[in-house]
MIDRENPA-558405 format. One line per 3 residues: number of its first residue (from 1); their letters; for each residue x negated, y negated, z of N, C-alpha, C. Coordinates in steps of 0.1 Angstrom, whole numbers. Example, Ala and Ser with C-alpha at 12.3 -4.5 7.8 and 13.67 -1.06 7.14 Angstrom:
// residues 2
1	as	-132:57:78:-123:45:78:-132:33:78  -128:22:71:-137:11:71:-129:0:79 .
END
This chain:
// residues 172
1	xxx	-9:12:0:0:0:0:-9:-12:0  -5:-22:-8:-13:-34:-8:-7:-45:0  -14:-56:2:-9:-67:11:4:-73:6 .
4	xxx	6:-75:-7:18:-81:-13:30:-72:-10  28:-59:-12:39:-50:-10:43:-49:5  33:-50:14:36:-50:28:44:-62:32 .
7	xxx	40:-74:27:46:-86:30:61:-86:24  62:-81:12:76:-81:6:85:-72:14  80:-60:17:89:-50:24:92:-55:38 .
10	xxx	82:-62:45:85:-67:58:95:-78:58  94:-87:48:104:-97:47:118:-92:44  119:-81:36:132:-75:34:138:-69:47 .
13	xxx	129:-63:55:134:-57:68:138:-68:78  131:-79:78:134:-91:86:148:-96:82  150:-97:69:163:-102:65:174:-92:69 .
16	xxx	172:-79:67:182:-69:71:184:-70:86  174:-72:94:176:-73:109:184:-85:112  182:-96:105:191:-108:108:205:-105:104 .
19	xxx	207:-98:93:221:-94:89:227:-85:99  219:-76:105:225:-67:115:229:-75:127  222:-85:131:226:-93:142:239:-101:140 .
22	xxx	241:-104:127:254:-111:123:265:-101:122  263:-90:116:273:-80:113:268:-66:119  270:-64:132:264:-52:138:271:-39:133 .
25	xxx	263:-29:131:267:-15:127:257:-6:133  261:4:141:252:13:147:245:22:137  253:27:127:247:35:117:236:28:108 .
28	xxx	239:15:105:230:7:97:218:4:106  220:2:119:208:0:128:199:12:128  205:23:129:196:36:130:188:37:117 .
31	xxx	194:35:106:187:36:93:176:25:92  179:13:96:170:2:96:158:4:105  161:9:117:150:12:127:141:23:121 .
34	xxx	146:33:114:138:43:108:129:37:98  135:29:89:127:23:78:116:13:84  120:5:94:110:-4:100:99:4:107 .
37	xxx	103:14:114:93:22:121:83:28:111  88:33:100:80:39:90:70:29:84  75:17:81:66:7:75:56:2:85 .
40	xxx	60:0:98:50:-5:108:40:6:111  44:18:111:35:30:113:25:31:102  30:29:90:21:30:78:11:19:78 .
43	xxx	15:7:82:6:-5:82:-3:-6:94  2:-3:106:-6:-5:118:-9:7:126  -4:19:121:-7:31:129:6:34:137 .
46	xxx	6:46:143:18:50:150:19:42:163  31:40:168:33:33:181:37:43:191  29:43:202:33:52:213:43:45:222 .
49	xxx	47:52:232:57:47:242:52:34:248  39:33:251:34:20:257:37:8:248  34:9:235:36:-2:226:51:-5:225 .
52	xxx	59:5:224:73:2:223:79:-4:236  74:0:247:78:-6:260:74:-20:260  61:-23:256:56:-37:256:65:-46:247 .
55	xxx	69:-40:236:77:-48:226:91:-49:231  95:-40:241:109:-40:246:119:-36:235  115:-29:225:124:-25:214:132:-13:219 .
58	xxx	145:-14:217:154:-3:221:156:-1:235  153:-11:243:156:-11:258:166:-22:262  178:-20:258:188:-30:261:189:-32:277 .
61	xxx	193:-44:280:194:-47:295:206:-40:301  217:-40:295:229:-34:301:232:-21:294  224:-11:296:227:2:289:239:9:295 .
64	xxx	246:16:286:258:23:290:254:38:291  257:45:302:254:59:303:266:67:307  267:79:302:278:88:307:291:86:300 .
67	xxx	292:76:291:305:74:284:302:68:270  311:69:261:309:62:248:310:47:250  303:40:242:303:25:243:316:20:236 .
70	xxx	321:9:241:332:3:235:327:-4:222  336:-9:214:331:-16:202:323:-29:205  327:-36:216:320:-48:220:306:-44:225 .
73	xxx	305:-34:233:292:-29:239:283:-25:228  289:-17:218:281:-13:207:275:-24:199  284:-34:196:279:-46:188:268:-53:196 .
76	xxx	270:-55:209:260:-62:217:247:-54:217  248:-41:218:236:-32:217:229:-34:204  236:-33:193:230:-35:180:223:-48:178 .
79	xxx	230:-59:183:224:-72:182:211:-73:190  211:-68:202:200:-69:210:188:-61:204  190:-49:200:179:-41:195:174:-47:182 .
82	xxx	184:-51:173:180:-57:160:172:-70:162  175:-78:172:167:-90:174:154:-87:180  152:-77:188:139:-73:193:130:-68:182 .
85	xxx	136:-59:174:127:-53:164:124:-63:153  133:-72:150:131:-83:140:119:-91:145  119:-94:158:107:-102:164:94:-94:162 .
88	xxx	94:-81:164:82:-73:161:78:-74:147  88:-73:138:85:-74:123:79:-87:120  85:-98:126:79:-111:123:65:-113:128 .
91	xxx	61:-106:139:47:-106:144:39:-99:133  43:-88:128:36:-81:118:34:-89:106  45:-96:101:44:-104:89:34:-116:92 .
94	xxx	34:-122:103:25:-133:106:11:-128:106  8:-116:111:-5:-111:112:-11:-108:98  -2:-103:89:-7:-100:75:-7:-113:67 .
97	xxx	3:-121:67:5:-132:58:-4:-144:62  -2:-149:75:-9:-161:79:-23:-158:84  -24:-148:92:-37:-145:98:-46:-137:90 .
100	xxx	-41:-131:79:-49:-123:70:-56:-110:76  -49:-105:87:-55:-93:93:-55:-81:84  -66:-73:85:-66:-61:77:-57:-51:84 .
103	xxx	-51:-42:76:-42:-32:82:-46:-18:77  -41:-8:84:-44:6:80:-39:9:66  -47:15:58:-43:19:45:-43:8:35 .
106	xxx	-49:-4:38:-49:-15:29:-56:-12:16  -50:-14:5:-57:-13:-8:-54:-25:-16  -65:-31:-21:-63:-43:-30:-60:-55:-22 .
109	xxx	-62:-56:-9:-59:-68:-1:-71:-77:0  -70:-85:11:-80:-96:13:-94:-90:14  -95:-79:21:-108:-74:24:-114:-65:13 .
112	xxx	-108:-64:2:-113:-55:-9:-118:-62:-21  -128:-71:-19:-133:-78:-30:-147:-74:-33  -150:-62:-32:-164:-57:-35:-167:-59:-50 .
115	xxx	-179:-63:-53:-183:-65:-67:-184:-52:-75  -180:-53:-87:-180:-41:-96:-192:-42:-105  -199:-31:-107:-211:-31:-115:-208:-32:-130 .
118	xxx	-196:-29:-134:-193:-30:-148:-189:-44:-153  -190:-54:-144:-187:-68:-148:-172:-71:-148  -164:-62:-144:-149:-64:-144:-146:-74:-132 .
121	xxx	-137:-83:-134:-134:-93:-124:-124:-88:-114  -117:-77:-117:-107:-72:-107:-114:-66:-95  -108:-67:-84:-114:-61:-72:-117:-46:-73 .
124	xxx	-128:-42:-68:-131:-28:-68:-123:-21:-57  -119:-8:-60:-112:-1:-50:-121:1:-37  -116:1:-26:-123:2:-14:-118:14:-6 .
127	xxx	-126:19:3:-122:29:12:-113:24:23  -102:30:25:-92:26:35:-98:29:49  -99:19:58:-104:20:71:-94:14:81 .
130	xxx	-95:19:93:-87:13:104:-91:-1:106  -82:-10:111:-85:-24:112:-97:-27:121  -99:-18:131:-110:-21:141:-124:-19:135 .
133	xxx	-125:-12:123:-138:-10:117:-140:-17:104  -130:-24:100:-131:-31:87:-140:-43:87  -150:-42:79:-159:-54:77:-168:-57:88 .
136	xxx	-171:-48:98:-180:-51:109:-194:-51:104  -202:-61:106:-216:-61:102:-224:-51:111  -234:-45:105:-243:-36:112:-253:-45:120 .
139	xxx	-255:-42:133:-263:-49:141:-275:-40:145  -287:-43:140:-298:-34:143:-302:-35:158  -300:-45:165:-304:-46:179:-294:-41:189 .
142	xxx	-282:-37:184:-272:-32:193:-276:-21:201  -282:-11:195:-286:1:203:-296:-2:214  -305:-12:211:-315:-16:222:-308:-23:233 .
145	xxx	-299:-32:230:-291:-40:240:-283:-31:248  -277:-21:242:-268:-11:249:-277:-3:259  -288:1:255:-297:9:264:-302:0:275 .
148	xxx	-305:-13:273:-309:-22:284:-297:-24:294  -285:-25:289:-273:-26:297:-271:-13:306  -274:-2:300:-272:11:307:-283:12:318 .
151	xxx	-295:8:315:-306:8:326:-302:-2:337  -297:-13:334:-293:-23:344:-282:-18:352  -272:-11:346:-261:-5:354:-266:6:363 .
154	xxx	-276:14:358:-281:25:366:-289:20:379  -295:8:377:-302:2:389:-292:-2:400  -280:-4:397:-270:-8:407:-260:3:410 .
157	xxx	-263:15:406:-253:26:408:-249:28:422  -258:26:432:-254:29:446:-248:17:453  -244:6:447:-239:-5:453:-225:-3:459 .
160	xxx	-217:7:454:-204:9:459:-204:19:471  -215:25:474:-216:35:485:-217:28:498  -212:35:508:-214:30:522:-228:32:527 .
163	xxx	-233:22:534:-247:23:539:-247:28:554  -238:24:561:-237:28:575:-223:31:579  -221:40:588:-207:43:592:-200:31:599 .
166	xxx	-188:30:596:-180:19:602:-173:24:615  -172:16:625:-164:21:637:-149:22:632  -142:31:639:-128:34:636:-120:22:636 .
169	xxx	-121:13:646:-112:2:647:-115:-9:636  -126:-8:629:-129:-17:618:-122:-13:605  -119:0:604:-113:5:592:-98:2:592 .
172	x	-92:0:581:-78:-3:580:-71:8:574 .
END
């Protein structure tokens, strides 16, 4: 997937989320959630329960348990979840469009402008990499600095240990 495709598909999903907030439908919400989850997973990697909890997606404040929801409760649920997920999609769109962040599986995007040996002006295909490894420069002194930091840490290894026993009444 390239950057333009991700931006276009995200904008479509944001528009659909706004429509769902205006005209709630549980069936449409479920389909939209699946499509948006698939797109976000493809672009940024899978989201575990921690990420979803942080985004508060699908965690309505007034959840109904043990009985079917009324039409008003269902509409309120759809609106709340749609607005939460639409906010997450907007963050994704901002990251790709305005901030130019690399994403998983990016092909033909901002980071893929390697020069071609055949003189062709079109960007050369690049290897897809996770965002945390894209375009990081190699640092020849990194291994030496890391080893020095480890030696420094080893010199202070015993600082957390007790040096003398404490009287019982001093302990809490």
